[in-house]
N, C-alpha and C positions, 0 to 999 in steps of 0.2 A: 600433405603429410607423407604420402608415399615417396615423394621426391626428396624430402629433407630429413627423413628418419632412417638411419642405418644402424646406429649403435645405441646402447643404453646411455652413452654419454650425451646423446642428443635429447634425452628426456629429462624432465617433462617438457612438453611444448605447450605453452599457455598463450592462447590468443583471445583477445577481447575486442569487440568492434561495435560501432554504431552503424546501422545501415537502414535504408529504406527498402521495404518489400511490398510486393503486390500479391494479394491473395483473393481468390474467389470467395466472396461472401454472398450467399443467397439473399440474406436480409442484412442490410447495414444498419449500424447504430452509431450516431455521432460519438466520437471519443473512444468507443468500445470495440466495434467491429466495422472497420472501414476498408475499402478496397486497397488502399495504400496507407502504410503507417511506418513510423520510425520505431526501431527497437534496438536494445542493447543485447548482445548475445556473446557468449563465450564458448570456445571449443578447445578442449585440452586433451593431450595424450600423455599417458603415464606408464611407468615401468611395471607397476604392480596393481592388482585389483584394490589393495588396501589404500594406496595413494589416491587412486581415482575416486574411490568411495568417500574418502576424507574430503576431497575437493568438492564433490557433489553436495555434501552436507554443509560444508563451510560456506558455499555460495548461497545456499538456501537461507542460512542464518544471516548472511549479509543483507539479503533482500528483506527478511523480516525486520531486522534492525533499522534498515533505511525507511521502511514504511512507518514504523513506530517513531523513530527518533527524528526523522526529517519531515515526513508527511503527516505525522500525528495520527496514524491509523494502525491500531493494534490488529493482529490477525492470528488465526489458527494456522499452524503448519503441520504437515504430516505427509504420509506416503499415499500415493494413488493406488487404487486397486488394479488388478490385472486388466480389467475391462477398460479402465480410464487412463492407464499409463500411455506414454508416448510410443508410437509404433516403432519397434526395433529396440526399445530400451529394456534393460533388465529391471530397472526400478526408476520410477518418476516420483519426485517430491514436489510439493506445492505449497504456496502461501495463499490463504483464503480469507481475505478481509470481507466483512459483512457491510453492506450498504445500509443506509438509514431505514430502508423498508424491509429489511430482513433477507434480502436476496444476496446471494454470494457473487463475488467477482474473482475469477482466478487471477491473482495479482502477479504471479510469476511462477516459473517452474525450473527445476533442476533435475537433470537426467544422468543416470549412470548407464552407459551403453555396453559395458563389458568389452569384449573383443569382436562383437558381431559385425560392425561396420569395417573394422580393420581387416577382418577375414574376407569380407565381401570385396574390398578394394585391394586385397593382398598387400597390406601395410605391415611390414615386419622390421624387427631390429635384432641385432646380435646381443644377447644378454651377457651378464658377467661370467656365466659358466660356459660361454662360447656356443650356446645353442640359439637357434633362430626362434623368435617368439612374436606374437602379435601384441601390440600395446593396448592398454585399457583406456577407454575414451569417456569423456563427459561432455555435456552441453548444458547451458543454462541461459535464461533470458527473462527480461522484462520489456515492456513496450510503453508507448505513449498512452496505453489504456489506463495507466496510473493517473493520468489527468482526469479521466472519467471517474476514477475512484475518489479523487479529491473533491470533485463536484458533488458526487452522490453521498459521500460519507459525511461531509461537513456543511454543505450548502443549506440554505433555508429559503423561506418564501421571499426574502428581500434580496436574494442573490447569492453570490459566492461567499465563502469564508475561506481564505487562503491560509494555510499553515505559515507562521512567521518565518520559518527557516527557508522557505522557497518563494515567499511573496516578493514580487519585484518592487513593490512599495510596501515597506513595513509600517511606516507611520506617515499619515498625511496631516499637514498643518493647515487648519482652517482659521484664518483671522476674522474676528468679529469687528464690525464697524471699522473696516480697514482704511476708510477715508480719513479717520481721525489721526492727528499727529502721533508719530511714534509707533503705531501698531505694526505697520509693515516692516519698519526697521527692526523692531524686536523679533518679529516672526522670522525674518531672514537670519538674524543672529542665532536664533534657536536652530534653524535649519542647518547653518554652518557647523554648529557645535555637534549636532547629531551625526551629520555626515562625517565629521572628523573622527567620531567615535566608531565609525564603521557601520552605522545604521542607514539603511536605504530609506531616504526621506524625500517627500515632495511637499512643496508649498503651493497651494492653490490660491493665487492672488487675482483670479479672474473676477469679472464683475457680476458673476452669478450670485444668487442669494445664498446665505449660509445653509438654509434648509435644502436647497437644491444640491449643494456640495455634499451635505451629510448623506443624502440618498444615493448620490452618484458613487461615492467611495464605499458605501455599504454594499451596493450592487457589485462593485469590482472586487470586494472581499478584502480590502485593506485591513490588517489585523488591529491597528490602533489609530485612533483619531486624536489629534491634539488641537484643542481650541484655546485661542488667546484673544483677549480684547482689552480695551482701556482699563477696566477695573482690575483685570488680572495683572496687568503691568504694574499698576499702583501697588498691588499686594505681592509683587515679585513671585507670581504663581501662574499656573495654567491648569487646564482641565484635560485629563486623559480619559478616553472612552474605549472600552473593549468591544470589538466587533462581535464577540461571542455572547457576552452577558449584557452588553450595553450599559454596564455600570460605570458611573463617573467617579474619577478620583481627582481630588484637588491636591496638586503637588507643587513644591517649591522649584523655582527655576535654578536654584543654586546647584542642585544635583540632578538636573533634568536627564542627563545621559543615562545615569543609573536607574532612574525612575522608569524611563521608556524601556530600557533593556529588561527590567524586572517585569513590566507588563507584557512584553513580548513572550517571555518565558511562561508567564501565567496563562496567556492565551493558548500556547502550545499544550500546556498541561491540562487545561480545561477541555481542549479538543480531544486529547487522548482519553480523559476520564469520561467524556460524553460518549465516545465510541465504545469504551469498555462497558459502560452501563447499558448501551443498546445491545451489545453482543450478549451480555449476561441475561438481560430481560427477554431476549428473543432466541435463547437456546433452551430447548425443551428435551426431556428424557422420555423415551418410549420403551416400555418393558415388554410389549408384545405387539402382535400384528394389528390388533384392534386399536390400541393406543396410537400406533404409528399413523394409521389412516385418519384417525380423528384429529390428531395434531396437524397433519399435513393439510387437512380440509379447513381447519378453523384458526390456526395460529401461524403467522408469518415467522420465518427465521430458520434456524438450524434444528435438527433433530439428532440427538445422540441415541444410538440404538445398536444392538449387537447384530453380528452377521456371521453366517456359516462359511463364507468364502466362495459360495457358488454364484457364478454370473447370472444364472437363471433367476435368483432372488433379487439381484439388482434390477434386472429387466422388469420383473413383475412389480416391484415397488414403484419404479418409474412410471409404468403403464397405469397402475391403479391410482396414482396420485396426480397424474397429469404433468409429470416433469420433475419430481423430487429425485435427485441423483446422489450417489455417493460423492462427497467432496474429498475426503481423505480419511486415512487411519491416523488419528492425531498422535503427535509426540507427547511425551510427558506422562505424569501419573494421572490416571483417570479412573474413577470408580465405575465398575461395570454394572449397568442396571439389571442385568440378568445373565443367565448361563446359556440361553438359547437364542437362536436367530429370530429377529423380529418379523421375519417373513414366513419361514417354513417351520419354525419350532425345533429344528435340529440343533445339536450342540454347536455353540458359537465359537468362532476362532478369533474374532477381533471386534473391538469397538469401532464404529464408523460414525463420522459426522456426515449427515445427509442434508441436502437443501436444494432449493431452486437456484438457478444461475442466470446471469446475463450472458 
């Protein structure tokens, strides 16, 4: 930035990259905290604080929308407290999806740096009024940790459940009695039709049993299973099975492309609804210190409670509960449970979402 920014005409500078990074992790966790991982990160420089702050919030909402609209994971978004914000940032914003067990996963962050790093590295530009100024900086990122989020938010005892919009195989065709005349020919015809409609489809014509195939693709998380056999062919129909509900639908082959597309959309919506239900059921409200400690000890999930703004109270609550931390000061309209801090009882400054994290 120092070498390429001289004038306001050079701004904004907007960089987005995917890169592999190595980080020291005292304790590694597969998919969540590994010594080396891939992430997407952005670095931008802007002429004014307003432009930089707008970019910071815009990217946070892009991450939230991606989690919900593509990964089928709704999440709370908000601002980190001073204690939890990124070192050197003026403000850090976060997306906090809840995993099935009520534990938070920091899904992505977006930071407004102000001019701090620009000043440290002597990055300047000549502004429109012919004065020399420091540009305002942002940074934001998500990583392959989101794979862990998919596994933990959606998976069950039978294996993965992959959101349809990212599943490498959206529908698997399982022929029944495939040795009988016409079964494989019809299965292949359906495969070709679905592929032509832009649906990612696989036909398993191996000699494994149908039951083995059912279990195999359930474990792999394929969103939709299509079953077809001699009797289905006679009736010009097939069976569609949702990986989420396991409910069977008997549909006509005349409009199979639309039927499969509709079930893929249904699976996405069911995953979102299931996560929303889990988030609602595992979000609790604490009105005072005693309630906070009781909820933390007996109920998994998030706690909504008021906070005075003092780091000492954050530290105390974390120590008393064995790891419940502030996740964020949530955006949007929220009813305040009280007027006082849930730790010290002094006048509260903000509603905070608290929880344990991976």
